[in-house]
C-alpha positions as CSV (number, residue, x, y, z in Angstrom):
1,M,21.3,-11.0,-15.6
2,S,20.5,-8.7,-13.3
3,I,19.5,-9.2,-9.5
4,R,17.0,-6.7,-7.6
5,R,16.7,-6.3,-4.1
6,I,13.4,-5.2,-2.3
7,E,13.5,-3.8,1.2
8,V,17.4,-4.0,1.8
9,G,18.8,-4.2,5.3
10,P,22.3,-4.6,6.8
11,R,22.1,-8.0,7.3
12,M,19.4,-9.1,4.7
13,S,16.9,-8.3,1.9
14,Q,13.2,-9.1,2.2
15,A,13.0,-10.1,-1.2
16,V,15.7,-10.7,-4.2
17,I,14.6,-11.0,-7.8
18,H,17.0,-12.8,-10.3
19,G,15.6,-13.5,-13.5
20,N,12.0,-14.4,-13.4
21,T,12.2,-15.9,-10.0
22,V,11.5,-13.9,-6.7
23,Y,12.7,-15.4,-3.4
24,L,11.5,-14.1,-0.1
25,A,13.0,-14.1,3.3
26,G,11.6,-15.8,6.0
27,Q,8.9,-13.7,6.9
28,V,7.3,-13.7,10.6
29,G,4.5,-12.3,12.3
30,T,3.7,-10.0,15.3
31,P,5.8,-11.6,18.1
32,G,3.4,-12.9,21.1
33,K,0.3,-12.9,18.9
34,S,-1.3,-16.4,18.3
35,V,-0.2,-18.8,15.6
36,T,-3.6,-17.9,13.4
37,E,-2.7,-14.1,13.6
38,Q,0.9,-14.5,13.1
39,T,0.2,-16.7,10.1
40,K,-2.1,-14.1,8.9
41,D,0.5,-11.4,9.3
42,V,3.2,-13.4,7.4
43,L,0.9,-14.1,4.6
44,A,-0.2,-10.2,4.5
45,S,3.7,-9.7,4.1
46,V,4.3,-12.4,1.5
47,E,1.5,-10.9,-0.6
48,R,3.1,-7.2,-0.2
49,L,6.4,-8.5,-0.9
50,L,5.4,-10.5,-4.2
51,K,3.1,-7.5,-5.3
52,E,6.1,-5.4,-5.2
53,A,8.1,-7.6,-6.8
54,G,5.4,-8.0,-9.8
55,S,4.4,-11.3,-8.8
56,D,1.4,-12.7,-6.8
57,K,0.2,-15.9,-5.1
58,S,-0.8,-17.9,-8.0
59,K,2.7,-17.8,-9.0
60,I,4.2,-19.5,-5.9
61,L,6.5,-22.2,-6.6
62,Q,7.8,-23.6,-3.2
63,A,6.8,-22.7,0.5
64,I,8.8,-23.6,3.5
65,I,7.1,-23.1,6.4
66,W,9.1,-23.4,10.1
67,M,7.0,-23.8,13.2
68,A,8.2,-23.4,16.8
69,D,5.7,-26.2,17.9
70,M,3.9,-28.9,15.2
71,K,1.0,-29.0,17.9
72,D,0.0,-25.9,16.2
73,F,0.1,-27.2,12.4
74,A,-3.8,-27.5,12.2
75,E,-4.3,-24.0,13.5
76,M,-1.4,-22.7,10.6
77,N,-3.0,-25.1,8.1
78,A,-6.6,-23.4,8.4
79,V,-5.1,-20.0,7.6
80,W,-2.8,-21.2,5.1
81,D,-5.9,-23.1,3.3
82,A,-8.2,-20.1,3.3
83,W,-5.5,-18.1,1.6
84,V,-3.4,-20.2,-0.7
85,D,-4.6,-20.0,-4.4
86,P,-6.4,-23.7,-4.7
87,A,-5.7,-24.0,-8.5
88,N,-2.1,-23.0,-8.1
89,T,-1.0,-24.7,-4.8
90,P,3.0,-24.4,-4.4
91,A,5.4,-27.4,-3.6
92,R,5.5,-27.1,0.4
93,A,7.4,-28.4,3.1
94,T,6.6,-28.0,7.0
95,G,8.9,-28.4,9.7
96,E,9.6,-27.7,13.0
97,A,12.4,-25.5,14.4
98,K,13.9,-23.1,17.2
99,L,12.8,-19.6,15.5
100,A,14.8,-16.5,16.3
101,T,12.8,-15.8,19.5
102,P,10.4,-17.7,21.5
103,D,7.5,-15.3,20.4
104,Y,7.8,-16.4,16.8
105,L,5.3,-19.4,16.3
106,V,5.6,-19.8,12.6
107,E,8.1,-18.4,9.6
108,I,7.4,-18.9,5.9
109,I,10.0,-18.8,3.2
110,I,8.5,-18.4,-0.3
111,T,10.0,-18.7,-3.9
112,A,7.8,-17.5,-6.7
113,A,8.0,-16.9,-10.6
114,I,7.4,-13.5,-11.9
């Protein structure tokens, strides 16, 4: 079975396709923006990468969301809830973690079918 990589860099690829599944690297928004704006940025990146892989948000299987501070959970959820396909919600987990820099407030990792 072949493997295809999208936006390959020296450390990681932004997406890897194996079989009929696409795995996205953790997507982050513009550092320093609000949780709302970072979440919007992340979801725009997710949509762009899924499209390039031949998928879309209705085919998301799993979402793992890391937040710098769970106090921002409701703010992130407001953006997520407006974006996610309500007929095809994925399995999802959300947790708090130190992200790559203190300016990142949310990071989302997606696995989707093609």
